[in-house]
All heavy atoms as an XYZ file, in Angstrom:
950
protein
N      12.419     -7.149     27.550
C      12.859     -7.754     26.318
C      12.703     -9.267     26.440
O      13.099     -9.845     27.439
C      14.323     -7.374     26.074
C      14.973     -8.086     24.955
S      15.154     -7.207     23.426
C      15.702     -5.630     23.910
N      12.125     -9.858     25.430
C      11.920    -11.299     25.434
C      13.249    -12.030     25.234
O      14.153    -11.534     24.547
C      10.957    -11.695     24.316
N      13.352    -13.191     25.820
C      14.552    -14.010     25.635
C      14.486    -14.681     24.265
O      13.424    -14.777     23.645
C      14.637    -15.076     26.729
O      13.613    -16.042     26.536
N      15.626    -15.173     23.818
C      15.661    -15.899     22.543
C      14.741    -17.114     22.592
O      14.035    -17.400     21.628
C      17.089    -16.355     22.222
C      18.002    -15.191     21.857
O      17.549    -14.028     21.878
O      19.179    -15.457     21.546
N      14.746    -17.799     23.733
C      13.899    -18.993     23.872
C      12.419    -18.630     23.716
O      11.668    -19.363     23.062
C      14.148    -19.663     25.214
N      11.998    -17.510     24.297
C      10.606    -17.079     24.156
C      10.289    -16.743     22.706
O       9.246    -17.142     22.185
C      10.339    -15.849     25.014
C      10.305    -16.108     26.499
C      10.182    -14.823     27.285
O      11.058    -13.952     27.150
O       9.192    -14.707     28.033
N      11.173    -16.001     22.056
C      10.938    -15.586     20.674
C      10.872    -16.771     19.722
O      10.206    -16.693     18.688
C      12.027    -14.616     20.221
C      12.032    -13.261     20.909
C      13.285    -12.477     20.544
C      10.779    -12.463     20.559
N      11.536    -17.856     20.057
C      11.576    -19.019     19.183
C      10.486    -20.051     19.465
O      10.418    -21.073     18.790
C      12.962    -19.677     19.249
C      14.097    -18.825     18.681
C      15.436    -19.498     18.905
C      13.877    -18.505     17.205
N       9.632    -19.771     20.443
C       8.482    -20.660     20.689
C       7.454    -20.469     19.582
O       7.175    -19.350     19.163
C       7.827    -20.339     22.031
C       8.532    -20.873     23.223
C       7.674    -20.796     24.499
N       6.564    -19.874     24.442
C       6.443    -18.773     25.180
N       7.393    -18.434     26.031
N       5.379    -18.000     25.083
N       6.884    -21.569     19.120
C       5.867    -21.477     18.061
C       4.667    -20.661     18.503
O       4.122    -19.873     17.731
C       5.428    -22.874     17.613
C       6.457    -23.559     16.767
C       5.947    -24.801     16.125
N       5.399    -25.730     17.106
C       4.879    -26.903     16.807
N       4.798    -27.296     15.566
N       4.424    -27.680     17.747
N       4.244    -20.813     19.746
C       3.081    -20.071     20.226
C       3.363    -18.565     20.247
O       2.506    -17.765     19.855
C       2.664    -20.549     21.618
O       3.721    -20.369     22.547
N       4.540    -18.189     20.684
C       4.919    -16.765     20.706
C       4.976    -16.223     19.269
O       4.461    -15.144     18.990
C       6.272    -16.608     21.400
C       6.618    -15.193     21.729
N       6.497    -14.681     22.988
C       7.076    -14.174     20.968
C       6.871    -13.417     22.996
N       7.231    -13.079     21.766
N       5.586    -16.988     18.393
C       5.698    -16.618     16.981
C       4.315    -16.374     16.370
O       4.076    -15.357     15.721
C       6.444    -17.725     16.235
C       6.603    -17.505     14.766
C       7.602    -16.678     14.280
C       5.768    -18.142     13.866
C       7.769    -16.484     12.914
C       5.924    -17.954     12.499
C       6.932    -17.131     12.023
N       3.391    -17.303     16.622
C       2.063    -17.167     16.031
C       1.292    -16.004     16.640
O       0.620    -15.250     15.926
C       1.270    -18.459     16.177
C      -0.048    -18.385     15.406
C      -0.751    -19.702     15.320
O      -0.683    -20.518     16.241
N      -1.441    -19.941     14.218
N       1.377    -15.806     17.936
C       0.699    -14.663     18.555
C       1.288    -13.342     18.074
O       0.564    -12.369     17.871
C       0.775    -14.751     20.076
C      -0.104    -15.816     20.659
C      -0.109    -15.736     22.186
N      -0.625    -16.955     22.728
C       0.093    -17.835     23.422
N       1.359    -17.601     23.689
N      -0.460    -18.930     23.884
N       2.585    -13.317     17.868
C       3.239    -12.119     17.350
C       2.776    -11.841     15.922
O       2.508    -10.692     15.560
C       4.758    -12.295     17.420
C       5.621    -11.061     17.278
C       5.275    -10.011     18.325
C       7.086    -11.448     17.393
N       2.635    -12.883     15.124
C       2.128    -12.728     13.752
C       0.698    -12.215     13.773
O       0.326    -11.331     12.984
C       2.215    -14.061     13.009
N      -0.115    -12.732     14.669
C      -1.511    -12.307     14.781
C      -1.600    -10.837     15.177
O      -2.367    -10.068     14.586
C      -2.250    -13.181     15.815
O      -2.170    -14.551     15.395
C      -3.699    -12.771     15.959
N      -0.814    -10.442     16.158
C      -0.826     -9.045     16.599
C      -0.320     -8.115     15.502
O      -0.859     -7.020     15.303
C       0.032     -8.888     17.859
N       0.683     -8.560     14.764
C       1.224     -7.737     13.673
C       0.187     -7.553     12.579
O      -0.023     -6.445     12.087
C       2.502     -8.376     13.113
O       3.448     -8.550     14.179
C       3.126     -7.513     12.035
N      -0.470     -8.622     12.242
C      -1.528     -8.533     11.214
C      -2.661     -7.624     11.680
O      -3.238     -6.873     10.897
C      -2.058     -9.923     10.897
C      -3.027     -9.940      9.765
C      -3.401    -11.356      9.427
N      -4.292    -11.372      8.290
C      -4.847    -12.448      7.808
N      -4.587    -13.618      8.359
N      -5.646    -12.390      6.785
N      -2.983     -7.673     12.955
C      -4.078     -6.873     13.509
C      -3.770     -5.374     13.496
O      -4.689     -4.563     13.653
C      -4.392     -7.333     14.931
N      -2.515     -5.008     13.299
C      -2.179     -3.593     13.203
C      -2.910     -2.944     12.022
O      -3.188     -1.753     12.038
C      -0.670     -3.391     13.025
C       0.215     -3.682     14.227
C       1.684     -3.649     13.812
C      -0.045     -2.689     15.348
N      -3.173     -3.757     10.995
C      -3.889     -3.253      9.826
C      -3.076     -2.312      8.957
O      -3.649     -1.474      8.261
N      -1.766     -2.449      9.002
C      -0.915     -1.624      8.146
C      -0.159     -2.509      7.161
O       0.001     -3.708      7.402
C       0.048     -0.745      8.971
C       0.939     -1.581      9.886
C      -0.701      0.294      9.779
C       1.962     -0.775     10.696
N       0.296     -1.927      6.083
C       0.975     -2.701      5.046
C       2.331     -3.183      5.523
O       2.916     -2.622      6.457
C       1.149     -1.865      3.782
O       2.165     -0.894      3.968
N       2.824     -4.213      4.862
C       4.123     -4.765      5.240
C       5.237     -3.736      5.107
O       6.214     -3.766      5.823
C       4.443     -5.996      4.406
C       4.760     -5.690      2.959
C       5.189     -6.932      2.205
N       5.733     -6.567      0.925
C       5.240     -6.953     -0.226
N       4.176     -7.733     -0.269
N       5.816     -6.590     -1.350
N       5.093     -2.801      4.185
C       6.107     -1.770      3.999
C       6.044     -0.692      5.091
O       7.017      0.021      5.309
C       5.976     -1.131      2.629
C       6.343     -2.094      1.523
C       6.106     -1.466      0.164
N       6.191     -2.448     -0.873
C       7.152     -2.495     -1.778
N       8.107     -1.595     -1.761
N       7.147     -3.427     -2.703
N       4.908     -0.582      5.742
C       4.757      0.395      6.824
C       5.136     -0.180      8.189
O       5.399      0.569      9.121
C       3.330      0.941      6.866
C       3.032      1.919      5.756
C       3.973      3.114      5.772
O       4.177      3.727      6.849
O       4.522      3.445      4.704
N       5.167     -1.482      8.306
C       5.489     -2.107      9.593
C       6.892     -1.707     10.080
O       7.045     -1.344     11.246
C       5.293     -3.637      9.543
C       3.805     -3.937      9.418
C       5.907     -4.319     10.764
C       3.471     -5.376      9.129
N       7.916     -1.728      9.230
C       9.228     -1.268      9.711
C       9.220      0.192     10.176
O       9.922      0.544     11.127
C      10.148     -1.453      8.504
C       9.465     -2.509      7.700
C       8.001     -2.281      7.890
N       8.411      1.024      9.548
C       8.290      2.412      9.991
C       7.647      2.471     11.374
O       8.054      3.259     12.231
C       7.466      3.237      9.004
C       8.165      3.404      7.682
O       9.384      3.377      7.596
N       7.389      3.572      6.626
N       6.616      1.642     11.582
C       5.974      1.572     12.892
C       6.970      1.110     13.952
O       7.034      1.672     15.056
C       4.758      0.634     12.827
C       4.186      0.307     14.155
C       3.409      1.114     14.934
C       4.364     -0.910     14.896
N       3.093      0.463     16.113
C       3.656     -0.782     16.108
C       5.037     -2.106     14.641
C       3.622     -1.790     17.063
C       5.006     -3.111     15.585
C       4.295     -2.944     16.786
N       7.768      0.084     13.607
C       8.788     -0.404     14.536
C       9.761      0.720     14.882
O      10.047      0.971     16.053
C       9.543     -1.620     13.942
C       8.607     -2.833     13.790
C      10.753     -1.984     14.800
C       9.207     -3.971     12.971
N      10.260      1.382     13.854
C      11.241      2.461     14.066
C      10.643      3.593     14.890
O      11.269      4.064     15.855
C      11.734      2.985     12.727
N       9.455      4.043     14.519
C       8.814      5.135     15.261
C       8.614      4.761     16.723
O       8.827      5.585     17.623
C       7.471      5.505     14.638
C       7.604      6.156     13.274
O       8.719      6.578     12.912
O       6.577      6.224     12.564
N       8.202      3.526     16.962
C       7.933      3.073     18.326
C       9.214      2.965     19.144
O       9.291      3.489     20.264
C       7.206      1.714     18.308
O       5.991      1.843     17.549
C       6.880      1.238     19.698
N      10.211      2.293     18.598
C      11.448      2.066     19.361
C      12.250      3.349     19.510
O      12.680      3.695     20.607
C      12.290      0.944     18.714
C      11.532     -0.394     18.835
C      13.663      0.845     19.372
C      12.180     -1.553     18.097
N      12.458      4.073     18.420
C      13.278      5.283     18.493
C      12.570      6.397     19.247
O      13.210      7.276     19.816
C      13.683      5.773     17.098
C      14.559      4.801     16.346
C      14.323      4.521     15.006
C      15.631      4.148     16.957
C      15.127      3.632     14.300
C      16.433      3.259     16.263
C      16.174      3.004     14.935
O      16.969      2.123     14.244
N      11.246      6.361     19.275
C      10.491      7.379     20.005
C      10.362      7.100     21.492
O       9.932      7.958     22.259
N      10.741      5.899     21.910
C      10.640      5.520     23.315
C      11.724      6.234     24.121
O      12.898      6.203     23.778
C      10.784      4.008     23.456
C      10.635      3.499     24.851
C       9.440      3.633     25.536
C      11.689      2.866     25.489
C       9.296      3.149     26.829
C      11.562      2.379     26.777
C      10.360      2.523     27.442
N      11.335      6.882     25.181
C      12.275      7.660     25.998
C      12.741      6.903     27.230
O      13.545      7.420     27.997
C      11.647      8.998     26.395
C      11.340      9.875     25.230
C      12.618     10.309     24.547
N      12.315     10.948     23.273
C      12.961     10.704     22.154
N      13.940      9.847     22.129
N      12.633     11.318     21.045
N      12.239      5.706     27.409
C      12.670      4.909     28.554
C      13.936      4.136     28.259
O      14.574      4.299     27.226
N      14.277      3.278     29.170
C      15.480      2.457     29.054
C      15.068      1.058     28.595
O      14.160      0.456     29.178
C      16.157      2.405     30.420
C      17.507      1.796     30.447
C      18.160      2.115     31.798
C      18.689      0.875     32.427
N      19.360      1.131     33.701
N      15.724      0.552     27.572
C      15.452     -0.802     27.073
C      16.641     -1.672     27.460
O      17.780     -1.343     27.139
C      15.260     -0.814     25.538
C      14.107      0.108     25.135
C      15.008     -2.238     25.051
C      13.983      0.320     23.633
N      16.343     -2.790     28.141
C      17.421     -3.660     28.586
C      17.159     -5.112     28.180
O      16.017     -5.529     27.982
C      17.582     -3.619     30.118
O      16.366     -4.042     30.726
C      17.944     -2.221     30.597
N      18.254     -5.841     28.053
C      18.177     -7.283     27.867
C      17.697     -7.870     29.195
O      17.674     -7.196     30.213
C      19.554     -7.851     27.523
C      20.059     -7.415     26.183
C      20.869     -6.354     25.917
C      19.784     -8.025     24.934
N      21.123     -6.272     24.579
C      20.478     -7.290     23.946
C      19.036     -9.131     24.537
C      20.428     -7.616     22.592
C      19.000     -9.460     23.189
C      19.681     -8.707     22.235
N      17.379     -9.136     29.195
C      16.884     -9.768     30.419
C      17.912     -9.768     31.546
O      17.552     -9.760     32.708
C      16.421    -11.194     30.141
C      15.115    -11.234     29.396
C      14.521    -12.614     29.373
O      15.226    -13.605     29.335
N      13.205    -12.676     29.384
N      19.185     -9.737     31.198
C      20.224     -9.730     32.236
C      20.580     -8.319     32.712
O      21.500     -8.137     33.503
C      21.476    -10.460     31.749
C      22.156     -9.774     30.569
O      21.708     -8.679     30.142
O      23.140    -10.340     30.060
N      19.852     -7.316     32.215
C      20.048     -5.954     32.670
C      20.947     -5.097     31.794
O      21.035     -3.889     31.994
N      21.646     -5.724     30.835
C      22.484     -4.937     29.928
C      21.603     -4.028     29.071
O      20.505     -4.405     28.691
C      23.285     -5.833     28.982
C      24.398     -6.597     29.618
C      25.117     -7.502     28.620
N      24.188     -8.534     28.140
C      23.956     -8.812     26.850
N      24.584     -8.169     25.899
N      23.095     -9.751     26.509
N      22.114     -2.862     28.751
C      21.391     -1.903     27.935
C      21.284     -2.407     26.499
O      22.266     -2.864     25.919
C      22.107     -0.545     27.967
C      21.386      0.625     27.330
C      20.073      0.916     28.058
C      22.273      1.859     27.376
N      20.092     -2.357     25.937
C      19.871     -2.723     24.532
C      20.016     -1.456     23.702
O      19.316     -0.480     23.925
C      18.465     -3.311     24.349
C      18.135     -3.653     22.921
C      18.661     -4.776     22.329
C      17.288     -2.835     22.178
C      18.340     -5.101     21.012
C      16.964     -3.146     20.870
C      17.495     -4.281     20.282
N      20.949     -1.479     22.797
C      21.186     -0.322     21.947
C      20.838     -0.681     20.510
O      21.174     -1.758     20.042
C      22.637      0.127     22.061
C      22.985      0.579     23.476
C      24.400      1.067     23.596
O      24.862      1.771     22.682
O      25.033      0.737     24.606
N      20.184      0.238     19.832
C      19.785      0.012     18.452
C      20.213      1.222     17.627
O      19.972      2.365     18.001
C      18.274     -0.255     18.347
C      17.885     -0.572     16.921
C      17.458      0.854     18.934
C      16.514     -1.186     16.782
N      20.892      0.936     16.535
C      21.374      1.980     15.628
C      20.348      2.237     14.533
O      19.412      1.459     14.330
C      22.706      1.570     14.992
C      23.827      1.448     16.006
O      23.820      2.202     16.993
O      24.705      0.593     15.806
N      20.570      3.314     13.794
C      19.659      3.709     12.710
C      19.495      2.632     11.653
O      18.442      2.518     11.037
C      20.157      4.991     12.033
C      20.061      6.194     12.951
O      19.332      6.117     13.965
O      20.720      7.200     12.666
N      20.509      1.842     11.432
C      20.488      0.843     10.348
C      20.038     -0.546     10.808
O      19.893     -1.446      9.985
C      21.878      0.742      9.715
C      22.422      2.067      9.205
C      21.573      2.660      8.104
O      21.114      1.897      7.238
O      21.362      3.880      8.123
N      19.829     -0.740     12.095
C      19.561     -2.079     12.620
C      18.261     -2.693     12.126
O      18.185     -3.909     11.934
C      19.598     -2.078     14.145
C      21.004     -1.940     14.693
O      21.973     -2.117     13.918
O      21.146     -1.657     15.897
N      17.242     -1.903     11.917
C      15.973     -2.461     11.448
C      16.117     -2.958     10.017
O      15.741     -4.087      9.698
C      14.825     -1.445     11.592
C      14.572     -1.179     13.084
C      13.549     -1.956     10.911
C      13.596     -0.071     13.366
N      16.690     -2.128      9.153
C      16.911     -2.574      7.770
C      17.827     -3.784      7.731
O      17.587     -4.725      6.966
C      17.508     -1.441      6.932
C      16.495     -0.367      6.602
O      15.285     -0.697      6.526
O      16.894      0.795      6.429
N      18.864     -3.796      8.553
C      19.799     -4.922      8.588
C      19.104     -6.202      9.040
O      19.364     -7.284      8.505
C      20.977     -4.603      9.494
N      18.196     -6.090     10.006
C      17.473     -7.279     10.488
C      16.641     -7.910      9.383
O      16.453     -9.128      9.354
C      16.586     -6.911     11.672
N      16.168     -7.088      8.461
C      15.372     -7.578      7.340
C      16.214     -7.717      6.069
O      15.680     -7.711      4.955
C      14.176     -6.653      7.100
C      13.143     -6.757      8.178
C      13.160     -5.893      9.274
C      12.159     -7.729      8.123
C      12.218     -5.997     10.276
C      11.205     -7.840      9.130
C      11.243     -6.972     10.207
N      17.520     -7.845      6.232
C      18.472     -8.048      5.134
C      18.414     -6.948      4.081
O      18.595     -7.218      2.891
C      18.268     -9.412      4.471
C      18.591    -10.546      5.406
O      19.446    -10.419      6.273
N      17.903    -11.654      5.252
N      18.125     -5.735      4.505
C      18.063     -4.587      3.590
C      17.148     -4.850      2.397
O      17.396     -4.376      1.292
C      19.468     -4.189      3.126
C      20.310     -3.662      4.268
O      19.804     -2.825      5.035
O      21.464     -4.099      4.412
N      16.092     -5.619      2.629
C      15.105     -5.913      1.589
C      13.984     -4.893      1.701
O      13.094     -5.018      2.543
C      14.557     -7.333      1.760
C      13.435     -7.654      0.797
O      13.305     -6.952     -0.230
O      12.683     -8.613      1.068
N      14.009     -3.885      0.860
C      13.041     -2.802      0.928
C      11.611     -3.212      0.666
O      10.678     -2.479      0.998
N      11.408     -4.408      0.108
C      10.032     -4.861     -0.134
C       9.404     -5.444      1.133
O       8.187     -5.535      1.242
C      10.004     -5.917     -1.242
O      10.538     -7.144     -0.787
N      10.234     -5.866      2.065
C       9.783     -6.469      3.322
C       8.784     -7.596      3.073
O       7.814     -7.770      3.793
C       9.210     -5.402      4.270
C      10.235     -4.387      4.679
C      10.293     -3.154      4.053
C      11.148     -4.686      5.666
C      11.254     -2.225      4.417
C      12.127     -3.773      6.046
C      12.176     -2.537      5.407
N       9.036     -8.358      2.030
C       8.164     -9.468      1.649
C       8.045    -10.515      2.756
O       7.019    -11.156      2.908
C       8.695    -10.108      0.368
C       7.652    -10.879     -0.370
C       8.116    -11.301     -1.731
N       8.458    -10.116     -2.507
C       9.282    -10.120     -3.529
N       9.856    -11.228     -3.910
N       9.547     -9.016     -4.192
N       9.108    -10.663      3.539
C       9.082    -11.634      4.635
C       7.916    -11.364      5.576
O       7.321    -12.287      6.123
C      10.408    -11.582      5.401
C      10.429    -12.512      6.567
C      10.763    -13.834      6.550
C      10.064    -12.211      7.921
N      10.644    -14.365      7.813
C      10.209    -13.389      8.674
C       9.636    -11.059      8.566
C       9.953    -13.449     10.037
C       9.373    -11.123      9.927
C       9.531    -12.307     10.640
N       7.568    -10.104      5.774
C       6.477     -9.764      6.685
C       5.141    -10.322      6.222
O       4.316    -10.703      7.040
C       6.398     -8.251      6.885
C       7.485     -7.677      7.783
C       7.582     -6.175      7.637
C       7.251     -8.077      9.228
N       4.932    -10.389      4.916
C       3.698    -10.987      4.398
C       3.637    -12.464      4.758
O       2.595    -12.967      5.200
C       3.598    -10.820      2.879
O       3.445     -9.477      2.546
N       4.745    -13.141      4.580
C       4.809    -14.568      4.942
C       4.624    -14.734      6.441
O       3.900    -15.637      6.888
C       6.152    -15.161      4.492
O       6.309    -14.951      3.086
C       6.238    -16.640      4.810
N       5.249    -13.877      7.217
C       5.133    -13.922      8.666
C       3.675    -13.773      9.105
O       3.172    -14.554      9.921
C       6.016    -12.817      9.268
C       5.835    -12.600     10.738
C       6.146    -13.588     11.651
C       5.374    -11.379     11.217
C       5.995    -13.367     13.020
C       5.223    -11.155     12.567
C       5.530    -12.154     13.460
N       2.981    -12.805      8.547
C       1.589    -12.568      8.953
C       0.645    -13.681      8.499
O      -0.437    -13.830      9.055
C       1.124    -11.201      8.446
C       1.798    -10.055      9.202
S       1.170     -8.424      8.794
C       1.808     -8.185      7.140
N       1.071    -14.479      7.538
C       0.319    -15.659      7.114
C       0.076    -16.588      8.312
O      -0.971    -17.221      8.426
C       1.114    -16.371      6.014
C       0.690    -17.769      5.683
C      -0.311    -18.006      4.752
C       1.315    -18.867      6.276
C      -0.687    -19.297      4.419
C       0.943    -20.163      5.947
C      -0.063    -20.369      5.023
O      -0.434    -21.647      4.702
N       1.040    -16.615      9.224
C       0.945    -17.504     10.388
C      -0.037    -17.013     11.439
O      -0.234    -17.665     12.457
C       2.326    -17.756     10.980
C       3.180    -18.591     10.084
C       4.236    -18.022      9.378
C       2.914    -19.933      9.900
C       5.012    -18.775      8.530
C       3.681    -20.710      9.052
C       4.733    -20.123      8.365
N      -0.669    -15.886     11.185
C      -1.763    -15.452     12.058
C      -2.949    -16.394     11.907
O      -3.708    -16.613     12.839
C      -2.171    -14.023     11.722
N      -3.098    -16.959     10.715
C      -4.236    -17.830     10.430
C      -3.873    -19.309     10.380
O      -4.755    -20.163     10.446
C      -4.874    -17.421      9.109
N      -2.599    -19.619     10.239
C      -2.170    -21.016     10.094
C      -1.080    -21.339     11.102
O      -0.173    -20.527     11.320
C      -1.657    -21.276      8.672
C      -2.716    -21.077      7.633
C      -2.812    -19.874      6.949
C      -3.641    -22.074      7.362
C      -3.793    -19.668      6.001
C      -4.635    -21.884      6.406
C      -4.716    -20.681      5.728
N      -1.187    -22.503     11.703
C      -0.195    -22.929     12.683
C       1.144    -23.205     12.003
O       1.185    -23.907     10.986
C      -0.638    -24.211     13.391
C      -1.813    -23.980     14.314
O      -2.000    -22.837     14.748
O      -2.538    -24.953     14.598
N       2.228    -22.683     12.567
C       3.539    -23.017     12.019
C       3.849    -24.489     12.305
O       3.501    -25.009     13.372
C       4.497    -22.095     12.761
C       3.744    -21.549     13.912
C       2.290    -21.736     13.652
N       4.446    -25.154     11.360
C       4.760    -26.583     11.519
C       6.009    -26.807     12.351
O       6.228    -27.897     12.858
C       4.946    -27.235     10.153
C       3.681    -27.297      9.366
C       3.879    -28.048      8.093
N       2.739    -27.851      7.217
C       2.676    -28.269      5.993
N       3.683    -28.914      5.473
N       1.611    -28.035      5.272
N       6.837    -25.768     12.407
C       8.077    -25.884     13.186
C       8.338    -24.565     13.892
O       7.714    -23.556     13.583
C       9.250    -26.231     12.265
C       9.532    -25.163     11.233
C      10.599    -25.591     10.236
O      10.706    -26.768      9.919
N      11.373    -24.651      9.760
N       9.265    -24.604     14.796
C       9.663    -23.378     15.498
C      10.389    -22.460     14.520
O      10.988    -22.927     13.552
C      10.570    -23.724     16.671
N      10.334    -21.158     14.758
C      11.056    -20.245     13.873
C      12.565    -20.508     13.917
O      13.086    -20.990     14.918
C      10.749    -18.862     14.434
C       9.867    -19.041     15.594
C       9.628    -20.476     15.822
N      13.225    -20.195     12.840
C      14.668    -20.397     12.763
C      15.393    -19.252     13.462
O      14.938    -18.111     13.462
C      15.104    -20.496     11.314
C      14.507    -21.692     10.611
C      14.914    -21.755      9.150
O      15.646    -20.918      8.646
N      14.413    -22.772      8.463
N      16.546    -19.554     14.010
C      17.325    -18.558     14.739
C      17.757    -17.401     13.848
O      17.984    -16.301     14.326
C      18.544    -19.198     15.385
C      18.192    -20.071     16.559
C      19.421    -20.641     17.226
C      18.978    -21.522     18.385
N      20.096    -22.068     19.110
N      17.830    -17.610     12.556
C      18.302    -16.550     11.662
C      17.328    -15.373     11.574
O      17.694    -14.299     11.121
C      18.617    -17.101     10.276
C      17.429    -17.632      9.530
C      17.862    -18.270      8.199
N      16.749    -18.889      7.553
C      15.943    -18.276      6.704
N      16.142    -17.022      6.401
N      14.941    -18.925      6.154
N      16.084    -15.553     12.028
C      15.110    -14.452     11.981
C      14.861    -13.843     13.365
O      13.995    -12.995     13.520
C      13.770    -14.891     11.357
C      13.094    -15.967     12.208
C      13.968    -15.316      9.914
C      11.638    -16.171     11.851
N      15.659    -14.233     14.331
C      15.409    -13.792     15.695
C      15.521    -12.264     15.849
O      14.780    -11.667     16.629
C      16.308    -14.536     16.697
C      15.675    -14.469     18.090
C      17.721    -13.993     16.710
C      16.150    -15.530     19.020
N      16.405    -11.633     15.110
C      16.525    -10.159     15.210
C      15.237     -9.490     14.748
O      14.790     -8.500     15.342
C      17.706     -9.665     14.379
N      14.595    -10.038     13.720
C      13.318     -9.496     13.234
C      12.240     -9.650     14.294
O      11.501     -8.710     14.592
C      12.875    -10.223     11.965
C      13.825    -10.084     10.822
C      13.454    -11.007      9.686
N      14.520    -10.984      8.692
C      14.512    -11.696      7.608
N      13.498    -12.493      7.327
N      15.515    -11.621      6.755
N      12.167    -10.865     14.838
C      11.152    -11.128     15.859
C      11.377    -10.259     17.087
O      10.420     -9.750     17.679
C      11.171    -12.617     16.242
C      10.854    -13.598     15.118
C      10.994    -15.027     15.622
C       9.487    -13.353     14.532
N      12.632    -10.071     17.462
C      12.952     -9.248     18.635
C      12.466     -7.817     18.440
O      11.883     -7.220     19.343
C      14.451     -9.266     18.899
C      14.854     -8.423     20.097
C      16.319     -8.552     20.441
N      16.564     -9.897     20.972
C      17.294    -10.821     20.365
N      17.878    -10.569     19.216
N      17.453    -12.010     20.918
N      12.697     -7.251     17.261
C      12.276     -5.869     17.006
C      10.761     -5.726     16.998
O      10.217     -4.768     17.556
C      12.881     -5.384     15.687
C      14.401     -5.204     15.693
C      14.906     -4.937     14.286
C      14.814     -4.095     16.651
N      10.079     -6.681     16.383
C       8.613     -6.635     16.357
C       8.071     -6.776     17.774
O       7.198     -6.019     18.209
C       8.036     -7.723     15.422
C       8.472     -7.474     13.973
C       6.515     -7.772     15.524
C       8.212     -8.654     13.038
N       8.592     -7.752     18.508
C       8.155     -7.981     19.878
C       8.415     -6.762     20.755
O       7.550     -6.344     21.535
C       8.875     -9.215     20.440
C       8.386     -9.600     21.817
O       7.280    -10.189     21.900
O       9.072     -9.290     22.806
N       9.578     -6.170     20.607
C       9.926     -4.987     21.394
C       8.981     -3.828     21.097
O       8.531     -3.127     22.010
C      11.375     -4.586     21.112
C      11.899     -3.362     21.856
C      11.769     -3.540     23.371
C      13.349     -3.115     21.468
N       8.643     -3.648     19.826
C       7.706     -2.575     19.459
C       6.354     -2.780     20.136
O       5.736     -1.822     20.604
C       7.557     -2.480     17.947
N       5.899     -4.024     20.221
C       4.637     -4.290     20.922
C       4.777     -4.065     22.424
O       3.867     -3.548     23.066
C       4.124     -5.698     20.642
C       3.358     -5.806     19.365
C       3.891     -6.469     18.282
C       2.105     -5.222     19.229
C       3.187     -6.568     17.087
C       1.400     -5.301     18.045
C       1.946     -5.979     16.968
N       5.906     -4.444     23.004
C       6.111     -4.244     24.439
C       6.080     -2.764     24.801
O       5.627     -2.396     25.877
C       7.418     -4.888     24.892
C       7.326     -6.397     24.935
C       8.653     -7.048     25.264
N       8.544     -8.479     25.149
C       8.395     -9.307     26.183
N       8.351     -8.830     27.401
N       8.290    -10.597     25.989
N       6.549     -1.931     23.879
C       6.558     -0.488     24.121
C       5.185      0.114     23.851
O       4.648      0.858     24.661
C       7.625      0.207     23.254
C       9.025     -0.207     23.705
C       7.459      1.729     23.286
C      10.136      0.204     22.751
N       4.597     -0.222     22.700
C       3.362      0.437     22.268
C       2.099     -0.110     22.916
O       1.114      0.610     23.071
C       3.224      0.354     20.747
O       2.973     -0.981     20.352
N       2.116     -1.388     23.279
C       0.910     -2.014     23.815
C       1.289     -3.102     24.830
O       1.263     -4.295     24.502
C       0.094     -2.606     22.661
O      -1.071     -3.192     23.155
N       1.633     -2.712     26.040
C       2.056     -3.697     27.048
C       1.020     -4.798     27.312
O       1.393     -5.939     27.573
C       2.300     -2.855     28.299
C       2.556     -1.481     27.792
C       1.731     -1.348     26.550
N      -0.257     -4.465     27.229
C      -1.293     -5.480     27.467
C      -1.256     -6.539     26.371
O      -1.282     -7.739     26.636
C      -2.689     -4.830     27.572
C      -3.784     -5.878     27.625
C      -2.757     -3.917     28.789
N      -1.182     -6.086     25.130
C      -1.090     -7.026     24.003
C       0.201     -7.820     24.083
O       0.217     -9.021     23.816
C      -1.179     -6.273     22.678
C      -1.149     -7.214     21.479
C      -1.373     -6.481     20.209
N      -2.827     -6.405     20.018
C      -3.398     -5.706     19.072
N      -2.700     -4.999     18.242
N      -4.712     -5.710     18.953
N       1.297     -7.169     24.460
C       2.579     -7.858     24.576
C       2.521     -8.958     25.643
O       3.116    -10.010     25.469
C       3.682     -6.850     24.899
N       1.813     -8.704     26.725
C       1.665     -9.726     27.769
C       0.924    -10.938     27.234
O       1.247    -12.077     27.556
C       0.952     -9.141     28.971
N      -0.083    -10.711     26.391
C      -0.798    -11.827     25.779
C       0.102    -12.581     24.819
O       0.093    -13.813     24.795
C      -2.046    -11.328     25.029
C      -2.714    -12.422     24.246
C      -3.483    -13.376     24.895
C      -2.572    -12.503     22.873
C      -4.094    -14.412     24.182
C      -3.167    -13.524     22.151
C      -3.934    -14.480     22.813
N       0.892    -11.872     24.045
C       1.813    -12.517     23.101
C       2.784    -13.411     23.851
O       3.067    -14.529     23.440
C       2.596    -11.461     22.278
C       1.636    -10.712     21.342
C       3.724    -12.101     21.479
C       2.226     -9.471     20.707
N       3.312    -12.935     24.957
C       4.323    -13.660     25.730
C       3.751    -14.788     26.580
O       4.492    -15.581     27.136
C       5.082    -12.687     26.612
N       2.436    -14.860     26.689
C       1.758    -15.842     27.546
C       2.150    -17.260     27.230
O       2.410    -17.660     26.164
C       0.257    -15.645     27.388
C      -0.603    -16.521     28.218
C      -2.018    -16.053     28.109
C      -2.715    -16.877     27.036
N      -4.133    -16.760     27.068
């Protein structure tokens, strides 16, 4: 699991946006991909300090403020092509954590590049 500091780096944010866009799925399908990936994982997910990371059925929707349009994801993927002018805000860290975690589970090689 990436640390908050890693998730809030502009380079990590932009690489995560690029990888998300490269999935080639719609913004409304991305939360489904996240859920399928995380909930389908049979291993143990831990925070960096070793504590168990637990995710409930409602956590993905809650991270995106229960906005069923997931419009934020379109804006997020915009940064695949354009450099962010500032670091991401802490208020979106739960979203970034879930996206990053889904990549760490589904594609460890890509996740290593994102975290570089």
